[in-house]
N, C-alpha and C positions, 0 to 999 in steps of 0.2 A: 488815532495813531495805531498802526498795525506793525507788530514784530513780524520777521519773517516765518518763525514757527507758526505763527497764527493763520498764516495764508492757507496751508493745507486743511486745516479744519473750516476755515470760511468757504472755500471752494467745494469741499464735500458736503456741508450743509446746504449749499446753494443748488448742488446737483440732486441731492435726496429731495429738495423741495419741488424740483423742476424749474428751477430759476434759470432762464435763458440769457439773462443779462449779462453773464460773465462769458467772454468770447476772446478766442485767441487773437481775432483781427482789432477788438477793440478793448485791450486791457485795462483794467482800472489802475489808476496811478497810487502808487503806495508810497508813503511818506515814512521816514525812519523817525526815531526818537527826538530827532534835532529839527523837524519839520522839513527836511530835504528830501528831494526825490530819490528814491532807492531803485536803480535801475534792475539790480539783481532781484530784489523782491518782485517787482514788475513782471520781469520775465518768468519768474517762479509761478506767478498766480496765472500767467498766459499758460503756461505749459500744463499746469494742474487743471485748468478749464478745459484743455483738449482731452486728457485722460486723468479724472478724478480719481479712478480707482474704485474697488469695492463693488464692481459689477457683477452681477449674479452669474453663476456657471451656466454655460449653455447646454442645452438638453443632450446634444451629441457627446459632450465631454462625460456628463454623467453616465450615459448608456455605456460609453467605453469604459469608464472605471468600473461600473457595475459588472461587465462582462470580464474583465480582468481578475476582479476579487472573486467572482463565481468560479472562473476557471483555476485559481489558485486553490480555492476550497475543495473542488473536486479532485484536483491531482493529490492534494493531502490527504482526503479521504481514501484514496485508492492505495496510496503508497504506504500509509502508516501500517496496515496489517503485514506488509513485507519488510518492514523495518523492525518492528516490535520483537520478533525472534532473537534480534541482536541483543536485546536488553535483559533477556532471561537468563537464568544461572546457566543453563546448558543450552546453547543456541543451535537448532535443527533449521538451517535455511533453505529455502526453496531452490533446489538445483535439478532441473529436468533429467530424467533418466535418458541415456543414450539407447539407440536402436540395438545395440549388442547386448546391454545391459537388459532389456526387456526380454531379448531371446534367451539369455541365460537363466533369468529367473523362471521362464517358462520350463526350460530343461530341467530346473532344479524341482519343479513341481510336478514333473510328469509321473504319472501313475496315481496323483492325489485326487483327481477328479471323480471318484466313484464313492458310493455309499453317502450321498448327500455331504459331501465336503464344505467347509466353511472355511473362509479366509479373510484375513485383516491386513490391511496395509498402514502401517504405522507411519504417519506423516505423507498421507497419500499424494499431495502435490496437485498436479494436473489431472489425476484420476486414471492414467494409462493403465498403471498396473492393475487396478480394481476391473477395469472394463475388460482388459485382456483376459483376466481370470474368469469373469462372469461369461464371457463368449466360450471359454473352456470348460464350462460346466460347473464353477463354483458358485455358491451364494456368498458373494464378496462385499465386503464393507471397507470404507475408507474413513481414516481418523485424522483430521487435518483441522489447524487451528486458524489458518487465513480464510476469512469468510469469502474472499472472492474466488479463491481456488476451490471451494466447496460449491459454490453456485456454477463455477465453469465446468467442474466436473460432472455435475448433476446434469447439466445440457449436453455434455459429452455423452453421457449414458443414456440420454432420451435419444439424441440423435444417432447413435451406435446400436439402437433397438434393445438394450439390455437394462432399461430403467428400473425393471422390478428385479433384476438379479444383481444389480451393482448399486448400492446406498453408500451414503456419504454423510457424515456428520461433522460439525465444527466442536470437536473436544480436545481437551488436554490429554495427551496420550497417558500421563501419570494417573490420571484419575478415571481412565476407562479401564472396563472389565474384560480381559483377553481369555478368561475361562470358556467363553462362548465359542471359541475358534479353535480348529484343530489344524489351522495353517496360518503362519504369519511371515510377513514380509516387511523388513526394514532397511530403509537408506538411512543409515544413522551416521553420526560422527564420534569420533574415538572418545570423546568425553563422557558420553552416555552409555557407552556399550556395558560398563560394569554394573552400574545401577539398573539398566534394562535387564541384563541377564538375571539380576535377583528378583525382578518382578516376575519374568516370565516363567522362573524356576517354581515359584509359589502358585502361579495361576493357571499354566496350561495343563491340561490333561496328559496322561500317559498317551504316547503314540503319536503326539503332535509334532509337526515338522516346522522348523523355523529357517528362513533363507535371509541371510544376512548379505546386504551390498556394500561395497566399497570399504567396511571395517569389519573385523572378526570380532566375537566375543572373547572376552580375556581368559576363561578358563575351559569353556565348552570345547570338546572336541568335534570337528565337523566331519560327518561320513562322506561328504563329497565336496570338492573344489572345482568349480567351473569357470573357464575363463582366465584371462591375464591381466595384469595392471589395474587401472580403474574401473574395469568391467568385470573383475572377479566377484562372484558370488560363492557363499558357503552354505553348505545345506547341514542342519543340525537336526538329529532324531531325539526327540525327548522320550 
């Protein structure tokens, strides 16, 4: 006597043991508990014999699943450094400088590339400010938290032929010593300018120049303003 539910287990056991006696063409006759032929149970047994389930995954499926998982992990690894700044108390996101902003920074630094000048770009992003300064005669350094942007900047410096004059480090700007530099460039955000002003006030040597882009410092008075709108830069003399 075989109940309907037991059919599934019976057919799976037969499939696992390699029993070929169960066939859709010659289904076993299944009786119900009263000894009568159960047509439904017989049909179920025949159907399960065709497709007992539990078959191992195909190799192609495993390869595809592995590729999808690997691609997801790679995308996550690349994207996380770009997302993490948003979780910090002061978010300094990567926003590429425009061509006009680069030109205005260069104007603000004119006359500063003599007597072994040093320059640091705080939040150096893709490294274009640092590389531009290095080509102009500065010993230029970029401070950036995003490791992928640091790698890209180093590659760009090598490609631009200024690898020795343009250096980059993955560092937190608040833990970086600015006293080594007599020129500072910052593409900041409004929320950080007050704290950064205090830091630079303490660390910069007399005669240093600070170029602020996009946002001014709250109490310092700029000696020069170049450009308009989002391309405006302010030059400060310490």
